[in-house]
Every structure is written in C-alpha cells, then in structure tokens.
C-alpha positions, 0 to 999 in steps of 0.5 A: 500500500502506498498512499500518496501525499500532496506535493509541496515546494521543492522537496515534498513527501512523495509517499508513505510506504508500508514495506514488506519487512513491516517497516514504515518509511516516508519516501521523498521526491528524489526516491530516498527514504526518511524516518517519520517523526520529530527527529526528521530534520526540517529540510528545505521546507519539508512538511513534518508529520509529527503525529507519526512520531508514535510509530518511530522507535525512540531515538531513531536516527539516519546515517544519510538520507538514502538508508535507515539505520534502525527498523520501525517498531512493528505495530498493528496494521490498523494503527498504521493505517489510521496514522497514515490517513491522519498524516495525509489529512494534516498535510492537505489542511496545511497547504494554503488555498493560494497553493491550490494552482500548484496541484497541476504542476508535474508530480514528483515523477514529472507526470501530468494527467490531461484530465486535470487540464480539462480533458473530457475523454468522452469521445465527443468534446474536443480535448485539443486545448486541454492536451495542449495546456498539459504539454505546455505545462510539462515543457515549462516544468522542464519536461515529463510525461503527459498521461492519458488515462482510459477514455476517448480523447477527441482532438485536433493536431498535437504539437510536441515539445522537447523532453515530453512523453505522451503516455497513452494508457490501456483503454485510452484512445486518441481519436483525431478529428476528421474536420480538415479545418482543425489542421493548420498549415505546417512545413512537411515533407510530403509523399512525393519527397518534397519539403513543402507546406501542407496539412499539419500531421496529427502528431507533429514534432518540429526540431524537438528532442527527447520525445516519446509516445508510449503505452498500450493505448490506441491512436486513431486517425479517422482517415475515412473522410480523408480517403473519400475526399482523395478518391474524388480528387485523384483523376488526372484533370483535377486542379486545386479548388478548395480554399486550403488547396489554393493556399497550399498551391500558392505557398508551394509555387515553384516546387516540383512533384508528381501524382497526387502532388498536382491536386495539392490535397496534401493529406496529413501523416499520423506522426511526423518528426522533422529535424528531431533527435532521440525519438521513441515510439513504443507499445501503441496501436495506430489505426486509420491514418489519413496518409502514412503512419510514422514518418521521421524526416532528417532525424537522428536516433529513432526507436520504434518498438512493439508498435501495431499499425492497422488500416483497411487494405483498400485505404490509399497510401497508408504506409506503416513506417517511412524512414526518410533521410534519417539515421540511427533508426531501430525498428523492432517487434512491430506488426503492420497490416495496412493499405500500402507499403509496410516499411519504406526507406526514402531520402527525397525525390529527384533534383530536390532530394539530391540538393538536400543530400541527406541519406537514410543510413544506419538502420536496423529492422528486426522481428517484425510481421508484415501483411498485405501490399509490400513488406519492405521497400527501398525508394522510390524516393532515394535521391539522397541515398540509402546505405548501411541497412540491416533487416532480419527475422521478419515474416511477410504474409498475403502481400503483393511484394516481399522485398522491393528496390524502386527507382527510375531514371532521374532519381539519382542517389545510391542504395548500398550496403544492404543486408537482408536475412532470415525472412519467411514469406507466405502467399506473397505474389512476388518475392523480390524485385528491383524495379528501375522503371517505377512509374516511368514516364518513358516507353518500356522499350527504352529499358533496354537502351543505355542512356547517358549516365548523369547525376540523375542515374540511380545506383544500387550496389552491395546487397546481400539477401540471405536465408529466405523461404517463400511459398505460395508465390506467383513469381520468384521475382524480377531483378531488372537494372538499367543497361547504363548502370546495372545493379552491382554486387548482389548476392542471393544465398540460402534461398528456397522459393516455390512459385508459379513463375521463376526469377528473371534477371536483366541488366545486372553485373556481379550477381551471385547465387549460392545454395538457391533453390527455386521451383517454378510451375511455368517456364524456367526457374531462373532466366538471366538476360544481359547479365555480366559476372554471374555465379551459380553455386549449388543452384537447384530446382526440385521438380524440373520441367519436361519442356523448359530448362532449369536455367535459361541464359541469354546474352550473358558474359562471364558465367561460372556454374559449379557444384549444382545438382539438378534432378533428372528431366528430359529437358537440358539443365541449362539453355544458352542463347544470344550472339553476345554470350561469352565466357561460360564455365561449368565445373563440378556439377552433378548432372544425371547421366541421362540428362543433357547439361547444356543446350546452346542456340546456333548463335552461340559458338562452341568455344564460348562454353568450357567444361560442359558437353554442348549439343 
C-alpha cells in the first residue's frame, strides 16, 4: 500500500510506504527514504508529520538520507493505517488555498494527467486545448510525461515539445478529428519527397528532442473522410479548388512533384518528426491514418518498438513506417497490416532530394510481421541515398511484394550496403524485385537502351539477401537494372522459393547465387538476360520441367556454374542463347547421366562454353 501525499515546494513527501519487512518509511521526491517523526530534520521546507512520531522507535536516527539505520517498531496494521490517513489529512489542511494552482504542476515523477487540464475523454468534446495546456505545462516544468488515462480523447493536431512523453494508457484512445479545418498549415515533407507546406500531421514534432509516445493505448486517425475526399480528387484533370488547396498551391509555387502532388490535397501523416533527435515510439496501436503512419524526416536516433499499425487494405497510401533521410533508426517487434507499403526507406525525390543530400543510413529492422501490399521497400524516393541497412527475422504474409528496390531514371542517389536475412514469406505474389522503371514516364522499350549516365542515374550496389523461404508465390521475382548502370554486387544465398513463375534477371553485373533453390510451375526457374559476372553455386530446382530448362541464359558474359545438382528431366539443365554470350564455365556439377547439361542456340559458338558437353 502506498498512499500518496500532496506535493509541496521543492522537496515534498512523495509517499508513505508500508514495506514488506513491516517497516514504515516516508519516501521523498528524489526516491530516498526518511524516518517519520520529530527527529526528521526540517529540510528545505519539508512538511513534518509529527503525529507519526508514535510509530518511530525512540531515538531513531539516519546515517544519510538514502538508508535507515534502525527498523520501525512493528505495530498493528490498523494503527498504521489510521496514522497514515491522519498524516495525509494534516498535510492537505496545511497547504494554503493560494497553493491550490500548484496541484497541476508535474508530480514528483514529472507526470501530468490531461484530465486535470480539462480533458473530457468522452469521445465527443474536443480535448485539443486541454492536451495542449498539459504539454505546455510539462515543457515549462522542464519536461515529463503527459498521461492519458482510459477514455476517448477527441482532438485536433498535437504539437510536441522537447523532453515530453505522451503516455497513452490501456483503454485510452486518441481519436483525431476528421474536420480538415482543425489542421493548420505546417512545413512537411510530403509523399512525393518534397519539403513543402501542407496539412499539419496529427502528431507533429518540429526540431524537438527527447520525445516519446508510449503505452498500450490506441491512436486513431479517422482517415475515412480523408480517403473519400482523395478518391474524388485523384483523376488526372483535377486542379486545386478548395480554399486550403489554393493556399497550399500558392505557398508551394515553384516546387516540383508528381501524382497526387498536382491536386495539392496534401493529406496529413499520423506522426511526423522533422529535424528531431532521440525519438521513441513504443507499445501503441495506430489505426486509420489519413496518409502514412510514422514518418521521421532528417532525424537522428529513432526507436520504434512493439508498435501495431492497422488500416483497411483498400485505404490509399497508408504506409506503416517511412524512414526518410534519417539515421540511427531501430525498428523492432512491430506488426503492420495496412493499405500500402509496410516499411519504406526514402531520402527525397529527384533534383530536390539530391540538393538536400541527406541519406537514410544506419538502420536496423528486426522481428517484425508484415501483411498485405509490400513488406519492405527501398525508394522510390532515394535521391539522397540509402546505405548501411540491416533487416532480419521478419515474416511477410498475403502481400503483393516481399522485398522491393524502386527507382527510375532521374532519381539519382545510391542504395548500398544492404543486408537482408532470415525472412519467411507466405502467399506473397512476388518475392523480390528491383524495379528501375517505377512509374516511368518513358516507353518500356527504352529499358533496354543505355542512356547517358548523369547525376540523375540511380545506383544500387552491395546487397546481400540471405536465408529466405517463400511459398505460395506467383513469381520468384524480377531483378531488372538499367543497361547504363546495372545493379552491382548482389548476392542471393540460402534461398528456397516455390512459385508459379521463376526469377528473371536483366541488366545486372556481379550477381551471385549460392545454395538457391527455386521451383517454378511455368517456364524456367531462373532466366538471366544481359547479365555480366554471374555465379551459380549449388543452384537447384526440385521438380524440373519436361519442356523448359532449369536455367535459361541469354546474352550473358562471364558465367561460372559449379557444384549444382539438378534432378533428372528430359529437358537440358541449362539453355544458352544470344550472339553476345561469352565466357561460360561449368565445373563440378552433378548432372544425371541421362540428362543433357547444356543446350546452346546456333548463335552461340562452341568455344564460348568450357567444361560442359554442348549439343
């Protein structure tokens, strides 16, 4: 039992504790313990509890304020309870009326209850002002915790200040207003990767440090009205028409964007932090964001742990976590089931992103479960660069794509030093993808044409994908690079994929397969075209097809096939074609004697092949 006494001045009594060893102690604000009674020194305005003197052992002293020299006399519980009640009553009566306003100062723990500032928590009354007052009072006191007990808090946007924690208790819901006019104009980095003016995020931190959003409560963005309005505006001929859209268009004049940007209906994110440091988001459940859910921009030291993010599968652009030009980011033990990409790494778009030039780097993502749309995405806004990222021990289910690198000509930037391992996928349509023509404005036929290399040419290099298992997929994936700048240094190892279609690679350089098993129902399990420096080590298909080779190579250069053990089949193990194919070496493969190792087209000369018997 720990009844609380009212705080007073600098060193109030915090609690009177009945300890497990049947001793009684008064705990001060700093956590130390003092014996009650007449021998307690009158220290810095501490209220004396003289009527507790009878509970102390005569002559009780203290060695220092962190320990008691002697135990309390063992007394009947009823006597102790009566004395505690009397002591608290005496303290309450001693506080002058003029000090009543001090009761709303932070508690000794630095905790403020929003209900003490007028929050109704009834789901009908807007508590925006009360929440703002509590945050301001907490900041004025030097920081602390703004506490939301159980209840439903209807509110407009919440603007954070430094050294503030929002603690949302179990049973508490922050229910954000769906009245667009409740959200003032703020500086945001909107979805197209442009720093601009738009609707205030629902929870917004701008140049603040040491902020946290924790607890087991819920944050509900009430995105339905925003989604419906967007659906009515998304056609290509829509122009800004409302007062706010025209305001944004004027403020954002001269900025370039694409897609939804043209409407200037710039929906808010659920949480956005710009130029912040030391951010913690832990334990909360996020629902129905108008746009993205968690969006750190230009931030350092961000931790997102044990967060659940939910939205209907048809809700537009409700990404889970978008890490944008930020560093030292840790994402762990999260569950994400939303209407768009689950976890995305970004760093700005095109010329503006390159001008700002702040990469996303040193990111660790682990132990997350992700459902629907795409599990893990790099880009497409990657113009500032993405580097030094690890992803491990995650599970994807019922998704459109598992792992995807998105970019296109004009983006620029470098994605490098990426390690992805221990990933399990089930019913993911496409397991992995490198997409260099994401929402391209050029003819798809141009993908095979080498353009001049410029600062707008994107680069992908040094990527390791290891220990992947996937079942129930439509496609093992597509790894397509640009002919003028092929992705380089890609390693796939210890992979098991069961899919309708195999893996296709094109315009790649220095790509390795180690202990990869892909079993497809239609076509070859692996098809590589215009690939250089390809190593196939221990590649295998469990059920080879009668009409298709396990591996099909077209216009490849510098290929090393070794230590493969294909099963028996009527089709050849490898089929090679293309007039520019050269330098293909076979070594130490265990091919059944009844199966042909290599089939080559007429345009491939016999001297191109080494170590294999060609037809």
